[in-house]
N, C-alpha and C positions, 0 to 999 in steps of 0.2 A: 443438626447436621444429618447428612443423607444416610449414614450407616447406623444411626441409633434407632434401630427398629427391633421388633419383637417377633419376627418370624421364627419358626422352629428350624433346627438344623436340617430336618428332613426336607422342608420346602427349599432351603438353600441348596441342598444337594441336587434337587431337581433343576434349579436354576443353573447349577454348576456346569452342566453340559453345554450351556450357551455361552460360557465365558470365552472370550477371545484369547486363544493361547499364543498366537503368533505375534511377532513384533517386527514391523517394518522399520528398520533403523533410519532415523533422521540425522541431520547434521549434529555433530558433537559440539557443544558450546562451552563445556567445562569438564575438567579432569581432576580427580583427586586420587592420591595414592602413589603407586610406584610404577616402574617400567614393566614389570612382569604382571602384577595384579593391580588393577585400577578400577575406580568407580567413575563412570562417565555420565554426564547429563546431556540429554538431547534437546533439540530446539523446542520440542513440545513440552518440556519440563520433566520428562521421565528420566529415571536413573536406572543404570544397569551395571552389574559387576562383570568385568572382563578379565579372563585369565589367558595370557598369551594371545590376546586379541579376540577370544571367543567368549560368548556369554556363559556365566556360571551362576545359575540360580541356586542358592544354598539349600540343599536338601540334607539337613544335618540332625545329629543327635548329640546330646551331652553324654560323653563317654567316660564313666568312672566306675568300672566293675570292681566290686569289693567282695572278698570272701565272707561267708557267713561266720560270725564270731569276731570279726575285726571291727574296730570302731576308733575314730579319732578321740573320743572321750576317754578311752582307756589306753591311748598311745599304742595301739596295736595294728593300726591300718598301714599296710604296705603299699608300695607302688605297683600297680597291676603290670607295668611294663617288664617287671622282673619275676612274676609268678612262674615257678617251675616246681610244683609239688612233688612230681615223680622223678625229678632229676634226670630227665631225658634230653635236656638241651632244647626243648621246645616250649615256647611260652604257652602257659595253660589257657589264658584268655584268648589270645590270637588264633591258636591252632588246635586246641584240644577239647573245647566244649562241644556238646552234642545237642541236637534238637529232639525233644520228647514229643514226637509228632502226634501221638494219640493222647497225650497228657495223662498218662496212667502212672506217672512217677516211677516207671520201671525202664531200665535200659534194654529195650527189646532188640532182637536180632535185626540188623540192618541200620540201627541208629548209631552210626559211626561218628567219630570225632570230625567236626568240620571247622570249628573255631568261630569266634565272633567276627573276625574280619570277613569271612565268607558270608556269614549271616547278614552283615551290613551291606555287602555287595549285592546279595540277592534282594535286599530291601530296596535297592536303588539309591542308597545313601551316597552322597559325594563329599561329605564334610563331617568331621567330628570336632567337637569343642572340648578343649582341655582347660579346666579352670585355672590351673597353675602348673607351670613347667619346672621340673627339678633342674638343678645345676650343681656341678662341682667346680665351676669357674673360680679362679682365685679372687675375683671381685666379691664373691659371697662371704668369704671369711667365716665368721661365726654367726652370721645373721640367722641361719636356720637352727642354731644349736641352743637357743635359749629355752626351747620347748621340745620335750622328747617326741611328742607326736609329730610336730612339724619336721623335726630332724629325720625321723623315720621315713616320712613321705617324700621329702624334697632335697635332702642334703646328700645328693649323689648325682652322677651324670645322667642326662636324659638318654634313653635308649634310642639312639638315632637309627640303628639298623632296623628295628621293628617298625618305626615310623616310615622309613624309606620303603620297606616292603609293603606297608599299608597303601602307600601312594603308587608305587610301581606296579604291583600285581593285583591291587583291588580298586584302584582308581579313586582313592579317597584322600582329600587334603585335610589339613589341620588348622583350626583356629587356635593360635598359641596364646595362652592366657597368663595373666598375673593378677593375683588377688589385690595387689596394691595396699596391703595392710589389713584387709578384711580378715577376720579371725586371727589377726596380728601376723599373718603370713607375709614375710618380707620386711616387716618393720624392725625385726631384731629385738623384740621384747617378749615377755611372757604373756600368756593368755589372760592371766589375772590383771596385768598392768593395762592391757588394751592399747590400741593404736591411736596416736595423737597427731593429727596433721598440722598442728602448730609447732611440733617439736622438730627442730632442725636436724638432729641426729637421726631420728626416725625417717624423716623425708629423704635424707641422703641414703639410708639403708635401702629404702624402697627403690630409689633410682638405680642404685648399684645392682639390686636383684633383677630389675628389668633389663639393664644394660647387659648383664650376664646372659639372660635368656636370648636376647637379640644377637649378641656376638656368637653365642653357641650355635644358633640355628639359621641365621639369615641367608646362608647360601644353600640351604637344603631344599630339595624339590617339593617336600611335603607342606611347606609353609604357605598358608593362604593369606593370613593377616595376623596382626598383633591386637589382642583384646585386653584393655586395661580395666581392672576392677570387676566386681560382680555386685551390682545394685548397692554399692557403698553409700549412695546418696540417701537411701531409705533404710538400710539395714542396720539400725541401732543395735539389733540383737547379735551382730557379728563382731562385737568388741572394737568398733572403730567410731570415731566422732565426726564423720563427714557431714552428717545431717546438721550438727551444731555449728560446724566450721566449714560450710559448704564452699565459700569462696577460696579458702585456703586449700581445700581439697582440689577444686578445679584448677587452681594455679599450679599445683603439683602435676596434675594430669596433663596440662598443656605443656609444661616444661618437659615432661617425659616424652610427649608426642614429638616435640621439636628434636629432642635427642635421638629418638628412633629414626626420624627422617634423615638425619645426618649420617647415622650408622648404616642404615639400610635403605637404599634408593629404590628398591624393587617391590615393596609391599606396603599396603595401607595400614593406618593405625585407627583402631576403633575404641570406643568407650562402651562399657556395659553399665547401663543405668536401670534402676527400677523405674518403670514408667510413672512419672508424676508430672502432669501437665504444667504445674506451677514452675517447674525447673526449666522448661523449654526456653524461656526468655533469657535465662542465664547462660545458655550454651553459646549463643551468638557472641556474647560479650567476653566470656571467659575461656571458650574452647575453639578458637579459630583454627587451630592446627589439627583438629580431629577430622578424619576423612569419612568415617562411617559411624552412625549412631546405632548401637546395640541396645535393645530394650527387653528386659524381662517383664512379661505382661501376662496376667491371668484375669481376663475380663468376662469369661463366660463362653458358652457354646455358640454365640453369635460372632465370635472373633474379637476384633480390636476397636470397634466403634469408631470414634473420631481421631484416633491416634495418628493415622496417616495424614489426614488433613491438617491437624495441629502442627505436626513436625514440618510439613511442607510450608506452612505459613510462617512459622516462627524460627526455624533453623535451616531448613532446606538441605538436608543431607539424605543419602540413601539409608534405609532402615533395614536392619536384620533383627528379627525377634530372637533374642538370645536364650530365652527360656519361655516355654508355654506348654500346657498340657493339663491332664487331670488323672487322678488315681482310679484304679479298678476295684474299688471297695467302698462300702458304706455300712454303717451299723444296722441299717434297716434290712437291706437285702443280703448283706455279706459280700462275697465276691461278686463283682458286677462289671463285666467288660463293656456292656452297652453304654453305661454312664460315661466311661472313658472315650469310647468310640464316637459318641454323639458330640462330645466336646471337640475332639480332634477334627471331625468333619467340618464343623463350623469355622474353626480357626484356619484350616487349610484353604477353604473356599475363599475366605476373606483375604488371605495373603495372595492368592492367585488373581483375584479381582484387582488388587492394588499393585501388582508388579508392572514392569514396563510393558505397555501395550495391552494391559488387562482392562476388562470392562464388564459391567453387569448389564443384563438385558433390561433391568428396571431403571437403574440410575445412570447408565452410560459409562463413560470413561472413569476409571479409578484414579487414585492419587498418583500412581506410577512410580512410587518411591520404595516399594518393597523389593529387597534383593534376596529374600528367603527367610528361613527360620530354623531354629535348633530345638528339637523336641526335648523336653524334660519329662522323662528320662529314658535312656535306652534300656536299663536294667534296674529292677527293684533293688533297693539298698536297705538291709535289715537293721541298721544301727540308728535310724533316724528318730525313733519314738520309744526307746526302751532297750531291753537286752538285745544285743546283736545276734543272739543264738536262736531267736524266734521272730516271726514276722508279726509286728504289733499293729493294732489299730491306733489311730491318732486321737488326740484329745483337744488340740487347738481348734479355734473357729476357722471355718472356710465357707464363704458364701455360696459357692457354686456346686456344692455336694448335696445330695438328697437329705443327708442327716446333719448338714452344716458343720461337719468336722473335716479336718485336714489329715488325711491318711497318707503321710509322706512315704511310707514304706511300700506303697503300691503304685508309684508313678510310672514304672517302666512299661514300655510297649513289649518288653519281654520279661519273663519272670524266672525264678529258680524253682518253681513248683513247691513241693513240700520240703525242699532243702536237703533231702537225704543224700544227694550227691554233691552237697555243698554248692560251689559256684560253677560246677562243670555242666550242669543241666540247664537247658533253655526251653521254656514253653512260650510259643509265639502267640501274642494276644491278637484279638480282632483288629486293634488299631495298627498293628504291624502289617496285617494283610491289606488294610485300607491303603496305607502309604505305599506298599509294594505295588499296588495297581496304579495309584494316582501319580506317584513320582515319575513314572515312565512317560506321563503325558506332558511333562514340563521340561523345557530345555534350559 
């Protein structure tokens, strides 16, 4: 296929300046989604996401800031929406973090609190993705109380005021997510038990948790879309059996999509899958009520290869890359921002080539079905590979790193430096600067 090539990301970056950024809209022949936010297909086969009738190419980040020392493994992770360590009635994450401009790990004069919301706005970000939205809706009952860690993170009201402010004053919308039982979240069982998609009670618990999320938030201005699952189809490590019972899982997803469309006529419903070409043929049969296909994909610094063409051929839905990126560390060089930057350059160029109206000077018109992407991750998380009080190197295999290891605690395009100021300090990586320049060129 035409994108399975082995040019370096440097060569791609040179080609990037020739990519057609404009899109002359043709006649719309198909619409999926809601009244406020919809995906439209044009006569030439391209897809575009529209918000209130205007194009919205998703320039997004996965947003899950965590304090140093907190971890779901020890049931100590709190909801960032309620962080207020100094009790001044200001959210620490949104408004109090500061940028360590010279990366000296010292709060110098002039490095005043700005908050992550302003850092995101300065980046050019227009969307954040939340994996799972908390709720105190009566529909939840005791679903989140079977596990102490889940209860701490999700068994309370969503902070609507802070999300409203994010949208109103910073121009950022929210992909509202549900794990659909991944890590057993929403299934109403313990982590040790695991989520079983053939279990009627667990299926009903998951449906109730999603209904609560939608009922709580459907009329809020910050909602962009509803995102179901997080690579449940491949994530056997997340204590769910979707891979074994894939048809049962997809039947639940489609039931929930139908339910959401009835409750909320304004926003589209998406599924988040780990990209597996073998599953594409199942979507057309089992997921007719899904509007947008979200794919977590890590395929190297050349982008996403034949993903766009395969989806277009076998499912024909607009695609948002719901996770992509690389870490800024390897065991050979140590801290390495260039490794991360090279990966992001290649991915972004590929997404731009395959958006509506996009093209490559070498291969011509792209697939036209990319509606944007969500960077994994906005901020390093120190709990992924060991003690949450130190930033650990990874041990698992990863094909795209110089040392072939997965350093999960270094995925952020921002970091907390040496951690001396806990989560209040932000050091902006080269990848942040790259997106800050490039996102301004895309509408």
